[in-house]
C-alpha positions as CSV (number, residue, x, y, z in Angstrom):
1,M,99.8,102.7,201.7
2,K,95.9,102.3,200.9
3,L,93.7,100.1,198.4
4,N,93.8,101.5,194.9
5,R,89.8,101.8,194.2
6,H,88.5,101.0,190.6
7,P,87.4,103.5,188.5
8,D,84.5,101.8,187.5
9,N,83.5,101.5,191.2
10,P,80.6,100.1,192.4
11,I,81.0,97.0,190.3
12,L,77.5,95.7,190.9
13,K,74.7,97.2,192.0
14,P,71.0,96.0,192.8
15,N,68.8,94.8,190.1
16,P,65.4,96.3,190.3
17,F,64.1,93.6,187.9
18,N,64.8,90.6,190.2
19,E,62.8,91.2,193.5
20,W,65.5,88.9,195.7
21,E,68.1,91.1,194.7
22,S,65.9,94.7,194.3
23,L,67.4,96.5,197.5
24,N,70.9,95.6,198.4
25,V,74.1,93.4,196.9
26,F,77.0,93.2,199.1
27,N,79.0,90.8,201.3
28,C,80.5,88.8,198.3
29,G,82.6,85.6,198.1
30,V,85.3,85.8,195.0
31,V,87.2,82.7,193.8
32,H,89.5,82.8,190.9
33,H,89.2,79.4,189.0
34,N,89.9,78.2,185.3
35,G,90.7,82.0,184.6
36,L,87.5,83.3,185.4
37,F,86.4,85.6,188.3
38,H,83.3,83.5,190.3
39,L,81.2,86.0,192.6
40,F,78.9,85.0,195.4
41,Y,76.9,88.0,196.8
42,R,75.0,88.5,199.6
43,A,71.3,90.0,198.0
44,Q,68.2,91.5,200.0
45,G,65.0,92.1,198.2
46,L,61.7,93.5,199.1
47,D,60.9,90.9,201.7
48,W,64.4,91.6,203.6
49,V,65.6,88.1,203.6
50,S,69.2,87.3,202.6
51,R,69.6,85.1,199.4
52,I,73.3,84.6,197.8
53,G,73.7,85.3,194.5
54,Y,76.0,84.1,191.7
55,A,78.0,86.2,189.0
56,V,81.0,85.3,186.7
57,S,83.7,87.6,184.8
58,A,86.5,87.3,182.9
59,D,88.4,90.9,184.0
60,G,87.0,90.7,187.9
61,V,85.0,93.8,187.0
62,H,82.1,93.1,184.3
63,F,80.1,90.5,185.9
64,N,77.1,88.9,184.5
65,R,74.9,87.1,187.0
66,L,72.3,84.4,187.2
67,Q,68.8,85.3,187.2
68,Q,68.0,83.0,190.3
69,P,69.8,83.0,193.7
70,I,72.1,79.9,194.2
71,L,71.6,79.5,197.8
72,S,68.4,80.4,199.7
73,P,67.0,79.8,203.2
74,R,65.5,76.2,203.7
75,D,65.2,75.9,207.6
76,E,64.3,77.0,210.5
77,W,67.7,78.5,211.3
78,E,68.1,79.8,208.0
79,T,64.5,82.0,208.1
80,R,65.7,85.1,207.7
81,G,68.7,84.5,205.4
82,V,71.9,82.8,204.3
83,E,74.4,85.9,204.7
84,D,78.2,86.7,203.8
85,P,79.6,83.7,202.0
86,R,83.8,83.4,202.1
87,V,84.3,80.7,199.9
88,T,87.7,78.6,199.8
89,Y,89.2,76.4,197.2
90,L,90.9,73.2,198.8
91,A,92.9,72.4,195.8
92,D,94.4,68.9,197.2
93,E,90.4,67.9,197.2
94,E,89.3,69.7,194.0
95,R,86.2,71.1,195.9
96,F,85.5,74.6,197.1
97,I,83.7,75.2,200.7
98,M,81.5,77.8,201.6
99,A,81.4,79.5,205.0
100,Y,78.4,81.6,205.2
101,T,76.0,82.9,208.1
102,A,72.8,81.5,208.8
103,Y,70.1,83.7,210.5
104,S,67.1,82.9,211.9
105,G,65.9,85.7,213.0
106,T,67.1,85.5,216.6
107,L,70.6,83.8,216.0
108,W,73.2,83.9,213.7
109,Q,75.8,80.7,213.3
110,I,78.0,79.8,211.0
111,A,77.3,76.9,208.3
112,L,79.0,75.2,205.6
113,A,78.4,74.3,202.2
114,Q,80.1,72.7,199.5
115,S,80.5,72.2,195.8
116,Q,82.7,71.1,193.0
117,N,80.9,73.3,190.2
118,L,80.6,76.4,192.1
119,I,76.9,76.7,190.6
120,T,75.3,73.6,193.0
121,W,75.9,73.5,196.8
122,E,75.4,71.0,199.3
123,R,75.0,72.0,202.9
124,M,77.3,70.6,205.2
125,G,76.0,71.2,208.8
126,F,76.8,73.5,211.4
127,P,80.2,73.4,212.8
128,L,79.4,75.2,216.0
129,P,75.9,74.5,216.3
130,G,74.1,76.9,218.1
131,E,76.7,79.4,218.9
132,R,76.2,83.2,218.3
133,N,79.2,83.5,215.4
134,K,79.8,84.7,212.1
135,D,82.7,86.0,209.9
136,A,84.4,82.3,209.3
137,A,86.8,81.8,206.8
138,L,88.7,78.7,205.9
139,F,92.1,78.3,205.4
140,P,92.7,77.2,201.6
141,E,95.0,74.2,202.8
142,K,95.4,71.8,206.0
143,I,97.9,73.1,209.1
144,G,99.6,70.2,211.0
145,G,97.1,67.8,208.9
146,R,94.0,69.7,210.2
147,Y,91.4,72.3,208.7
148,C,91.9,75.3,210.2
149,M,89.5,78.1,210.3
150,F,88.9,81.7,211.5
151,H,85.6,82.6,213.3
152,R,84.4,85.1,215.6
153,R,83.6,85.2,219.4
154,E,82.8,89.0,219.9
155,P,85.0,90.7,220.3
156,A,88.2,89.1,218.9
157,I,88.6,86.8,215.9
158,W,89.5,83.3,216.7
159,I,90.6,80.0,215.2
160,A,89.5,76.5,215.4
161,Y,90.8,73.3,214.0
162,S,88.8,69.9,212.6
163,D,89.8,66.8,210.9
164,D,86.4,66.5,208.7
165,L,85.2,70.3,208.5
166,L,82.3,68.9,211.2
167,H,83.6,68.9,214.5
168,W,85.8,71.8,215.8
169,D,88.1,72.0,218.5
170,D,91.6,73.8,219.9
171,H,89.7,77.0,219.6
172,Q,92.5,80.0,220.2
173,I,92.6,83.7,220.1
174,V,94.3,85.1,217.1
175,M,93.7,88.9,217.6
176,R,92.0,91.4,219.8
177,P,90.8,94.8,219.3
178,R,93.4,97.6,219.8
179,P,91.6,100.0,222.5
180,G,91.8,103.3,221.2
181,A,93.0,102.6,217.5
182,W,90.3,102.2,214.6
183,D,89.9,98.8,215.0
184,G,89.1,99.3,219.0
185,V,85.6,97.7,219.5
186,K,85.3,94.6,217.3
187,I,87.0,92.8,214.7
188,G,86.3,90.1,212.3
189,A,88.1,88.0,209.5
190,N,87.6,89.1,205.2
191,G,88.3,86.5,203.1
192,P,90.6,83.6,203.2
193,P,93.9,84.1,204.2
194,L,97.0,84.1,201.6
195,K,100.0,82.0,201.9
196,T,103.3,83.3,201.4
197,E,106.7,82.9,202.0
198,A,107.0,85.7,204.9
199,G,103.8,84.1,206.3
200,W,99.6,83.9,206.0
201,L,98.8,87.5,205.2
202,F,95.5,88.1,206.6
203,F,92.8,90.5,205.7
204,Y,90.1,91.7,208.5
205,H,87.6,94.6,209.6
206,G,87.2,96.4,212.4
207,F,85.6,99.6,214.3
208,A,86.2,101.9,217.0
209,E,83.7,103.5,219.0
210,D,82.3,105.6,216.1
211,K,81.4,102.4,214.4
212,V,83.1,103.2,211.1
213,Y,84.1,99.9,209.4
214,K,87.4,99.8,207.8
215,L,89.6,97.1,206.7
216,G,93.1,96.2,208.0
217,V,95.7,93.4,207.5
218,A,98.2,91.3,209.7
219,L,100.6,88.3,208.8
220,L,100.5,85.2,211.1
221,D,103.0,82.5,211.3
222,L,102.7,79.6,208.4
223,N,102.5,76.9,210.8
224,D,101.0,78.5,213.6
225,P,98.7,81.1,212.8
226,T,97.7,82.3,216.2
227,L,100.9,83.4,216.4
228,V,100.6,87.4,214.9
229,L,104.2,88.4,213.4
230,K,103.1,91.6,212.1
231,R,99.9,94.1,212.4
232,Q,99.3,97.2,210.4
233,D,98.3,100.2,212.7
234,E,97.0,102.0,209.9
235,P,93.5,100.5,208.0
236,I,94.2,100.3,204.2
237,L,90.8,101.2,203.0
238,E,88.1,102.9,204.8
239,P,85.2,105.1,203.7
240,E,85.7,107.7,201.5
241,E,83.2,107.8,198.6
242,E,79.5,108.6,198.6
243,W,78.3,105.3,198.5
244,E,80.9,103.7,200.9
245,R,79.7,106.7,203.6
246,H,76.0,106.8,202.7
247,G,73.6,103.3,202.0
248,H,71.7,101.0,203.9
249,V,74.0,101.0,206.9
250,P,76.6,104.2,206.4
251,N,79.9,104.0,206.8
252,V,80.6,100.8,205.9
253,V,83.5,98.7,203.9
254,F,83.6,95.4,204.4
255,S,84.7,92.3,202.6
256,C,84.6,88.7,202.5
257,A,87.2,88.2,199.6
258,N,90.8,88.6,198.4
259,P,91.7,86.4,195.5
260,V,95.1,87.0,194.1
261,V,95.8,87.0,190.5
262,D,98.6,87.4,188.5
263,G,100.6,89.1,191.5
264,T,97.8,91.8,192.1
265,V,95.4,91.6,195.1
266,Y,91.4,91.8,194.3
267,V,89.8,92.9,197.4
268,Y,86.1,92.9,196.7
269,Y,83.9,95.0,199.3
270,S,80.5,96.2,200.3
271,G,80.0,99.8,200.5
272,G,77.3,101.2,202.7
273,D,75.8,97.5,202.7
274,H,74.2,98.5,199.6
275,V,76.4,97.7,196.6
276,I,79.9,95.7,196.1
277,G,83.0,97.5,194.9
278,L,86.9,96.6,194.1
279,A,90.1,97.9,195.4
280,T,93.7,96.3,194.6
281,C,97.1,96.4,195.0
282,R,100.2,94.5,194.4
283,L,100.8,91.8,196.2
284,E,104.6,92.0,196.9
285,E,104.0,96.0,198.1
286,L,101.1,94.8,200.6
287,L,103.8,92.2,202.2
288,Q,106.6,94.7,202.1
289,L,103.8,97.3,204.0
290,V,103.3,94.8,206.7
291,L,106.9,93.3,207.1
292,H,107.9,96.8,207.9
293,A,105.3,97.4,210.5
294,E,105.9,97.8,214.0
């Protein structure tokens, strides 16, 4: 089973009239809230600095975007950019948490920001200060009374827990690359995991020696997400279209978002680190696929 690409792909392209997003728009986080799709995308312009833009849509395909970024580099840790936002809604707290990558030019590290209106964001700091790390995705609810977050200590996917979103401990490996497989060299988290009756449905990306980025899916235990119940052998999305195989970086599909709306999973992904595409599937069909994986 593969995800179904939307016929209007790519759904978001660089805007040559805005200098800050004139070269690349990619790696977006998306939440569906109050009947609208809210999209937060990484953008690069002529200075090659990454900023985060915002766009909104009623149908998840046709977006209207703000003309200015909602998050731009602010201090020495973000000199070269704020990158790859993944946004989680904490319903019990009625706030949104954005996990993004702060890039200084020499160090990538995880940063968090919070918002209640999706437009203005308050920085919360660096959960793993000074550590070369990225691909952070926060769970939508606490597990065992604690916040839970994926992160990536190369080349594996890790998990950590926190009481306050600021101090993180109990770091454990969740998944490792599978030598010889499509995800044999390096893997990382995609969007926030999805809670189902069978477990946490978890999208991730990976590549092998050929450095072709593909997307996969796994199922984790609800009470202990370090336990991998199922892991699909084959990727569910890989570069096939011209704009996925050729771009700023060739042979890349990369996702930071997989919201579910009316039983359909909307996987927003970057093609070639240049434009944004959309692929979908029915949640129940995907779950059955994973449940029957060996």
